N, C-alpha and C positions, 0 to 999 in steps of 0.2 A: 281365148283358150292358149295362146301361145304364154299368154302371160303366168298362166296358171304353170302350165310347163317348166318355166323358168322358173320362176318361185321355188317350187317344189325341188328340180334340180338344185337351186341354191342352197335349198333346207340339207338335201341328200350329201352335199358336196362340201359344205360348210369345214367339218372334220378330217378333211382331207390336205395332207401336206403340201403335195403340188399345186401350183394356178393353174387347176386345170381349165377348161371352155366348155362352155354350154354348147351340145349340138345345134348346129344350125338347122336342120330341119326336125320337126317337131314330131312324134310319133302318130301314126295314124289313130283317126279317129277313136276313141274308146278306149285307148290306151293311155291317157293322160290322169292324171290326178286331180281329182276336184274338190276347190277347196270352199265352194261359195255353198253362200249358207243365205236364210232368211231370218231363221230364230236360233237360238242358242241349242237347241235338242236337234238342230240339221247337222252337227259340227259332234265329233268323235275322234279322240286321242288315237291314232292306228302308225304300226312301223312301215315309213317309207324307204328307212335304208341308207348306208353311208357306206364310205369305205371299209368301215371297221364291222359293219354289220347289222346290227340294230339301232334306230336312230328315229322316235316318236316324233310326229308331228299332227295339227291340229287338223283334220280333213272332212267333208263330207263322210257323213255316216255309209253312205251308199257307196262311195267311188270306190273301186279298186287302188290297190297299191301296189309298185314294182320292187319290192328291195331287192328280190334277187338280178333285176335287170340294172340297178344299180352298181352291185357288187362286180357282176359281170363288166360291167364298163369300166369298172376301179381296176379289174384284175387286167381285161384288153388296153389300159392305155401305162399300167404298171403304177398305179398310182398308191401309195400308202397314206395310212390315216394315223389320225392321232384323235385314240380314239376318246369317246366322253359323250355325253347327250344329256338335253334338257330333263327334270322329271315333270313331267306332266299330270296334273293330277284334275284338270279340267280344260272346257275349252268355252269360245264364248263368240257370237256372232257379230263382228263390229267391221261396218260399214260394207259389208256382203262377203266376207271373208270371214273364214276359221280362223281363230287365234286362241293362244294359250293363254289360259285365265290371266290376271295380272299378277299375280302373286308367282307366277308359274315362269317367269319370262327369263329367269335365270338359270344359266349351268349349274351343275351339282356335282 
């Protein structure tokens, strides 16, 4: 579960200008973004947030996301963002994890 938190935090903070570290303590159970899947239908594009605000990622369709918490963390750490985000038109289940479809892997 910690790997999922770290992965989402990396996506969420990827556009931030300062070199931030991921918090050492994971959020309580139920507060983590889940990107696990068995089929492509388990995955969905959702806003996970970053320092600029909106940031899409492929996560489990039933998982909550916490973009407001990411924004609060950026403000608390006085982090600025370099805005931009990938355009994701669809997700795939790749080795048990939700991922952007191969054609969507680049920023626009």
